[in-house]
SETOR-257964 format. One line per field, with one value per residue (C-alpha): residue number from 0; residue in three letters; x, y, z. Coordinates in steps of 0.5 Angstrom, whole numbers. Layout:
n = c(NUM | ...)
res = c(ALA | ...)
px = c(X | ...)
py = c(Y | ...)
pz = c(Z | ...)
end
This chain:
n = c(0 | 1 | 2 | 3 | 4 | 5 | 6 | 7 | 8 | 9 | 10 | 11 | 12 | 13 | 14 | 15 | 16 | 17 | 18 | 19 | 20 | 21 | 22 | 23 | 24 | 25 | 26 | 27 | 28 | 29 | 30 | 31 | 32 | 33 | 34 | 35 | 36 | 37 | 38 | 39 | 40 | 41 | 42 | 43 | 44 | 45 | 46 | 47 | 48 | 49 | 50 | 51 | 52 | 53 | 54 | 55 | 56 | 57 | 58 | 59 | 60 | 61 | 62 | 63 | 64 | 65 | 66)
res = c(MET | SER | VAL | HIS | ASP | ASP | LEU | ALA | ALA | ALA | GLN | ASN | ALA | LEU | ARG | ALA | LEU | ASP | ARG | ALA | VAL | THR | ALA | LEU | GLN | GLY | HIS | PHE | GLY | ASN | HIS | VAL | ASP | ILE | ARG | ARG | LEU | VAL | ASP | ASP | VAL | SER | ARG | VAL | THR | SER | ASP | LEU | ASP | LEU | LEU | ARG | ARG | ALA | THR | PRO | ALA | ALA | VAL | ALA | ALA | PRO | GLY | SER | SER | THR | PRO)
px = c(69 | 73 | 78 | 84 | 81 | 80 | 87 | 89 | 85 | 88 | 95 | 94 | 91 | 96 | 101 | 98 | 98 | 105 | 107 | 102 | 106 | 113 | 110 | 108 | 115 | 118 | 114 | 114 | 121 | 122 | 116 | 113 | 106 | 110 | 114 | 107 | 104 | 110 | 110 | 103 | 104 | 109 | 105 | 99 | 103 | 106 | 98 | 96 | 102 | 100 | 93 | 95 | 99 | 94 | 89 | 88 | 89 | 82 | 79 | 85 | 84 | 78 | 74 | 77 | 73 | 74 | 74)
py = c(120 | 126 | 130 | 126 | 120 | 123 | 125 | 118 | 115 | 120 | 118 | 111 | 112 | 116 | 111 | 105 | 110 | 111 | 104 | 103 | 108 | 106 | 99 | 102 | 106 | 99 | 97 | 103 | 106 | 113 | 115 | 122 | 120 | 116 | 122 | 126 | 121 | 121 | 129 | 128 | 124 | 128 | 134 | 131 | 129 | 136 | 138 | 133 | 135 | 142 | 140 | 136 | 142 | 147 | 143 | 146 | 141 | 141 | 139 | 134 | 130 | 126 | 128 | 134 | 140 | 147 | 153)
pz = c(155 | 158 | 154 | 158 | 155 | 148 | 148 | 150 | 144 | 139 | 141 | 141 | 134 | 132 | 134 | 130 | 124 | 125 | 125 | 119 | 115 | 117 | 114 | 108 | 107 | 107 | 101 | 97 | 99 | 99 | 94 | 94 | 97 | 103 | 104 | 105 | 109 | 114 | 114 | 115 | 121 | 124 | 123 | 127 | 132 | 133 | 133 | 138 | 143 | 143 | 144 | 150 | 153 | 152 | 156 | 163 | 168 | 171 | 164 | 163 | 170 | 170 | 177 | 178 | 179 | 177 | 182)
end
Protein backbone atom coordinates (compact mmCIF):
# COMPACT_ATOMS: atom_id res chain seq x y z
CA MET A 1 0.00 0.00 0.00
CA SER A 2 1.12 3.54 -0.66
CA VAL A 3 1.18 6.20 2.03
CA HIS A 4 -1.87 7.68 0.32
CA ASP A 5 -3.73 4.37 0.70
CA ASP A 6 -2.63 4.04 4.32
CA LEU A 7 -3.80 7.56 5.15
CA ALA A 8 -7.16 6.88 3.49
CA ALA A 9 -7.54 3.59 5.41
CA ALA A 10 -6.70 5.33 8.68
CA GLN A 11 -9.23 8.08 7.92
CA ASN A 12 -11.95 5.50 7.20
CA ALA A 13 -11.16 3.64 10.42
CA LEU A 14 -11.21 6.89 12.36
CA ARG A 15 -14.62 7.80 10.94
CA ALA A 16 -15.94 4.40 12.00
CA LEU A 17 -14.49 4.89 15.48
CA ASP A 18 -16.08 8.34 15.70
CA ARG A 19 -19.49 6.87 14.79
CA ALA A 20 -19.07 4.12 17.39
CA VAL A 21 -18.07 6.57 20.12
CA THR A 22 -21.03 8.80 19.24
CA ALA A 23 -23.34 5.77 19.56
CA LEU A 24 -21.80 4.89 22.92
CA GLN A 25 -22.27 8.47 24.05
CA GLY A 26 -25.98 7.99 23.41
CA HIS A 27 -25.98 5.03 25.80
CA PHE A 28 -23.68 6.37 28.52
CA GLY A 29 -24.33 10.12 28.30
CA ASN A 30 -21.73 12.52 29.62
CA HIS A 31 -19.72 9.86 31.46
CA VAL A 32 -16.06 10.66 32.14
CA ASP A 33 -14.84 7.72 30.06
CA ILE A 34 -16.95 8.79 27.09
CA ARG A 35 -15.56 12.31 27.34
CA ARG A 36 -12.07 10.81 27.30
CA LEU A 37 -12.90 8.76 24.21
CA VAL A 38 -14.32 11.81 22.45
CA ASP A 39 -11.14 13.74 23.29
CA ASP A 40 -8.98 10.84 22.07
CA VAL A 41 -10.82 10.66 18.75
CA SER A 42 -10.43 14.41 18.34
CA ARG A 43 -6.70 14.21 19.09
CA VAL A 44 -6.15 11.33 16.66
CA THR A 45 -8.12 13.22 14.01
CA SER A 46 -5.82 16.22 14.47
CA ASP A 47 -2.72 14.02 14.40
CA LEU A 48 -3.83 12.31 11.19
CA ASP A 49 -4.51 15.69 9.60
CA LEU A 50 -1.00 16.83 10.55
CA LEU A 51 0.47 13.70 8.97
CA ARG A 52 -1.56 14.22 5.82
CA ARG A 53 -0.28 17.80 5.49
CA ALA A 54 3.31 16.73 6.24
CA THR A 55 3.32 14.05 3.56
CA PRO A 56 5.24 15.26 0.51
CA ALA A 57 3.16 15.25 -2.66
CA ALA A 58 5.64 12.91 -4.36
CA VAL A 59 5.18 10.33 -1.60
CA ALA A 60 1.42 10.81 -1.24
CA ALA A 61 0.56 10.49 -4.92
CA PRO A 62 0.65 6.90 -6.18
CA GLY A 63 2.84 6.51 -9.24
CA SER A 64 4.77 9.75 -8.77
CA SER A 65 8.51 9.76 -8.98
CA THR A 66 10.97 11.76 -6.97
CA PRO A 67 13.55 13.90 -8.78
